[in-house]
Structures are given as C-alpha cells and as structure tokens.
C-alpha positions in Angstrom: 11.1 4.8 7.7 8.7 2.0 6.5 7.8 1.4 2.9 4.3 0.2 2.2 3.8 -1.7 -1.1 0.7 -1.1 -3.1 -1.4 -4.2 -2.9 -2.3 -3.9 -6.5 1.0 -3.0 -8.3 3.7 -3.4 -5.6 4.9 0.2 -5.9 6.6 1.2 -2.6 5.4 4.3 -0.8 7.0 5.8 2.3 4.6 5.4 5.3 5.6 8.8 6.6 4.0 10.3 3.5 0.6 9.1 4.8 0.7 11.6 7.6 -1.0 14.4 5.7 -2.2 17.6 7.2 -6.0 17.8 7.4 -6.5 14.0 6.9 -6.6 11.3 9.4 -3.7 8.8 9.0 -5.9 5.9 9.5 -8.2 7.0 6.7 -5.2 7.3 4.3 -3.8 4.0 5.4 -7.1 2.1 5.0 -7.8 3.8 1.7 -4.3 2.7 0.5 -5.0 -0.8 1.7 -8.2 -0.9 -0.4 -7.2 1.1 -3.5 -3.4 1.5 -3.5 -1.6 4.1 -5.4 -4.5 6.4 -6.2 -5.0 7.0 -2.5 -1.4 7.8 -1.9 -1.4 10.2 -4.9 -4.5 11.9 -3.7 -3.0 12.4 -0.2 0.3 13.8 -1.7 -1.7 16.2 -3.8 -3.7 17.4 -0.8 -6.9 15.9 -2.1 -9.4 14.0 0.1 -8.7 10.3 0.1 -12.3 9.6 0.8 -13.1 10.6 -2.8 -11.0 7.8 -4.3 -13.1 4.8 -5.1 -11.0 3.0 -7.8 -8.1 0.7 -7.4 -4.6 1.1 -8.8 -4.5 0.2 -12.5 -0.7 0.1 -12.9 1.1 -3.0 -14.1 2.6 -5.0 -11.2 6.3 -4.4 -10.7 6.7 -7.9 -9.1 5.8 -11.3 -10.5 2.5 -13.0 -9.5 3.9 -15.1 -6.6 5.4 -12.0 -4.9 2.3 -10.0 -5.5 0.2 -12.8 -4.0 2.3 -12.7 -0.9 2.0 -8.9 -0.6 -1.8 -9.1 -1.0 -1.8 -11.7 1.7 -0.1 -9.4 4.1 -2.6 -6.7 3.4 -5.5 -9.0 3.8 -4.4 -10.1 7.3 -3.2 -6.8 8.8 -4.7 -3.4 9.5 -1.6 -1.7 10.9 1.5 -0.5 9.0 3.9 -2.0 11.6 2.3 -5.4 11.2 2.5 -5.3 7.4 6.1 -4.1 7.5 7.2 -6.8 9.9 5.6 -9.3 7.5 7.9 -8.3 4.7 10.5 -10.6 6.3 8.2 -13.5 5.3 8.0 -12.5 1.7 10.0 -14.6 -0.7 11.1 -11.7 -2.9 12.7 -14.1 -5.4 9.7 -16.4 -5.7 9.2 -15.5 -9.3 12.9 -15.9 -10.4 
C-alpha cells in the first residue's frame, strides 16, 4: 500500500483508491498530480475526474519546507512508485 500526498495540502491518500471502476488509473493519477484532493474525492464518489479543474484549497498539513519537497517530487515524477520511493528523500522534520 502506497500513500500519495496531495501536492497542495499534503493530505495522504491510499494509491489503491485510485483504481476506480470505469476510470483509467492514469487519468486519476495525473489529475491528482495536477489538482490534488478534489480529484481523489471525485474518484471516490464515482464522479468523472476529468470534470475537476480546480486545485485543492485545504490548508497544508505540513510546513512550507516539507510541502516544497513534496511538490518537488510531484514535479519530477509521473508514476506512483517513483514518487513513493522519493519519500525517503523528504526531510519530514524540516519545519521543526
């Protein structure tokens, strides 16, 4: 099980939840990469992720340094496994 963190607020989402019947995993994943939580919520509710065109507006759950590192992972990778393996490089305590 891999958690993918919203690139806008840092909320963790289980990657397995992106395998939604009737929707292509890659569409859900790339939508999440661009817009974060609203795409995950649409997928979980059975709505089309292609209709989501607005980014997550939640307050970040991590400080600015950690969020910057998470956004960096998203900007460099297009596959869940690559992003998850990059979590080892995140300094989770950078904002402490």
